[in-house]
Kinemage of the C-alpha trace (Angstrom):
@kinemage 1
@onewidth
@group {chain A} dominant
@subgroup {mainchain}
@vectorlist {calphas} color= white
{ca met a 1} P 152.406 83.136 18.637
{ca lys a 2} L 155.889 82.500 20.026
{ca asn a 3} L 155.652 85.733 22.027
{ca ile a 4} L 152.469 84.556 23.728
{ca leu a 5} L 154.061 81.219 24.608
{ca trp a 6} L 157.134 82.909 26.075
{ca met a 7} L 154.985 85.355 28.034
{ca thr a 8} L 153.027 82.429 29.487
{ca val a 9} L 156.231 80.659 30.508
{ca ile a 10} L 157.646 83.816 32.079
{ca met a 11} L 154.427 84.526 33.996
{ca thr a 12} L 154.367 80.955 35.320
{ca val a 13} L 157.961 81.241 36.529
{ca ile a 14} L 157.182 84.574 38.210
{ca met a 15} L 154.116 83.134 39.947
{ca ile a 16} L 156.116 80.182 41.290
{ca ala a 17} L 158.955 82.465 42.411
{ca cys a 18} L 156.520 84.758 44.226
{ca asp a 19} L 154.953 81.931 46.232
{ca thr a 20} L 156.342 82.667 49.706
{ca asp a 21} L 153.696 81.107 51.934
{ca asp a 22} L 155.595 80.228 55.123
{ca asn a 23} L 153.136 77.449 56.016
{ca asp a 24} L 154.180 75.347 53.017
{ca thr a 25} L 156.919 73.518 54.907
{ca asp a 26} L 155.428 73.558 58.408
{ca thr a 27} L 154.120 70.009 58.708
{ca glu a 28} L 153.841 70.219 62.514
{ca gln a 29} L 150.700 72.370 62.212
{ca arg a 30} L 149.117 70.018 59.696
{ca pro a 31} L 146.817 67.145 60.775
{ca ala a 32} L 148.402 63.717 60.343
{ca asn a 33} L 146.206 62.858 57.354
{ca glu a 34} L 146.612 66.170 55.492
{ca val a 35} L 148.893 66.988 52.563
{ca gly a 36} L 149.754 70.578 51.681
{ca met a 37} L 150.557 71.822 48.197
{ca thr a 38} L 153.402 74.295 47.784
{ca ala a 39} L 154.241 75.955 44.492
{ca ala a 40} L 156.054 72.832 43.288
{ca ser a 41} L 155.640 69.984 45.805
{ca phe a 42} L 153.318 68.043 48.068
{ca val a 43} L 154.129 68.330 51.803
{ca pro a 44} L 154.601 65.644 52.947
{ca ala a 45} L 155.315 63.929 49.631
{ca asp a 46} L 154.943 60.486 51.246
{ca leu a 47} L 152.178 59.770 53.746
{ca thr a 48} L 151.274 56.507 55.500
{ca val a 49} L 147.720 55.961 56.794
{ca thr a 50} L 145.509 53.045 57.814
{ca ala a 51} L 142.680 51.719 55.656
{ca gly a 52} L 139.519 53.749 56.080
{ca thr a 53} L 141.379 57.047 56.487
{ca thr a 54} L 140.333 60.121 54.553
{ca val a 55} L 143.302 62.092 53.259
{ca arg a 56} L 142.848 65.812 52.680
{ca trp a 57} L 144.971 67.759 50.201
{ca val a 58} L 144.993 71.533 50.776
{ca asn a 59} L 146.350 74.039 48.286
{ca thr a 60} L 148.545 76.201 50.533
{ca ser a 61} L 150.287 77.960 47.640
{ca asn a 62} L 149.450 80.896 45.393
{ca val a 63} L 149.019 78.803 42.232
{ca ala a 64} L 146.414 76.275 41.084
{ca his a 65} L 146.999 72.523 41.501
{ca asn a 66} L 145.185 69.221 41.132
{ca val a 67} L 145.554 65.716 42.575
{ca val a 68} L 145.435 62.801 40.121
{ca ser a 69} L 146.207 59.170 40.950
{ca glu a 70} L 148.382 57.339 38.464
{ca thr a 71} L 145.785 54.540 38.246
{ca gly a 72} L 142.765 56.811 37.802
{ca leu a 73} L 141.335 55.891 41.214
{ca phe a 74} L 140.869 59.547 42.177
{ca thr a 75} L 141.048 62.874 40.363
{ca ser a 76} L 140.396 66.268 41.868
{ca glu a 77} L 139.159 69.327 40.058
{ca ile a 78} L 141.559 72.251 39.720
{ca leu a 79} L 142.209 73.479 43.269
{ca asn a 80} L 142.758 77.207 43.585
{ca pro a 81} L 144.678 78.618 46.579
{ca gly a 82} L 142.893 77.678 49.821
{ca gln a 83} L 140.741 74.943 48.284
{ca ala a 84} L 140.896 71.297 49.395
{ca tyr a 85} L 140.152 67.811 48.087
{ca thr a 86} L 139.513 64.639 50.092
{ca phe a 87} L 139.613 60.946 49.281
{ca thr a 88} L 139.009 57.947 51.538
{ca phe a 89} L 141.449 55.054 51.155
{ca asp a 90} L 139.603 51.830 52.012
{ca val a 91} L 142.047 49.271 50.601
{ca ala a 92} L 145.651 48.695 51.686
{ca gly a 93} L 148.244 49.467 49.035
{ca ile a 94} L 150.569 52.068 47.619
{ca tyr a 95} L 148.938 54.919 45.705
{ca asp a 96} L 151.099 57.231 43.606
{ca tyr a 97} L 149.656 60.567 42.532
{ca glu a 98} L 150.687 63.790 40.830
{ca cys a 99} L 149.709 67.328 39.995
{ca thr a 100} L 149.239 67.217 36.236
{ca ile a 101} L 149.612 70.998 36.050
{ca his a 102} L 153.177 70.857 37.417
{ca pro a 103} L 155.295 68.017 35.964
{ca gly a 104} L 157.466 66.417 38.618
{ca met a 105} L 155.102 67.299 41.470
{ca thr a 106} L 154.362 63.819 42.826
{ca gly a 107} L 153.455 62.034 46.027
{ca thr a 108} L 152.635 58.634 47.476
{ca ile a 109} L 149.986 57.480 49.938
{ca thr a 110} L 150.791 54.167 51.598
{ca val a 111} L 147.693 52.547 53.094
{ca gln a 112} L 148.172 49.867 55.742
{ca ser a 113} L 145.455 47.383 56.684
{ca gly a 114} L 143.588 47.677 59.966
{ca gly a 115} L 142.755 50.756 61.970
{ca asn a 116} L 139.796 53.005 61.322
{ca ser a 117} L 137.291 51.019 59.248
{ca asn a 118} L 134.446 53.557 59.196
{ca gly a 119} L 136.465 56.505 57.864
{ca ser a 120} L 135.391 58.842 60.668
{ca asp a 121} L 138.630 60.769 60.930
{ca gly a 122} L 137.390 64.321 60.919
{ca tyr a 123} L 136.744 64.923 57.241
């Protein structure tokens, strides 16, 4: 049993180490309301939008992720490489979230009042 656990840990480390997607840190190519997922972080980790904005998380890595708010407001399914999840933030506030698959992989969406009230931001 211990051998299986160690093999799982080793395979996870190898998968993270092999994730070399160059787009993971290139936020200039990303729309303003989009968050990428690298092997171990959200890019950008902190995003500020106006109420009514739909935020899109895209798994740009080679490993599975999810997006789960700390308050339970939103929870994605497991997102495999290339898959995306969207959520529309209608109320101003600060929303912390994490990838529950990768401890320490966290982010924050800060929603300011005003702006786009109908959510028609391209998603």
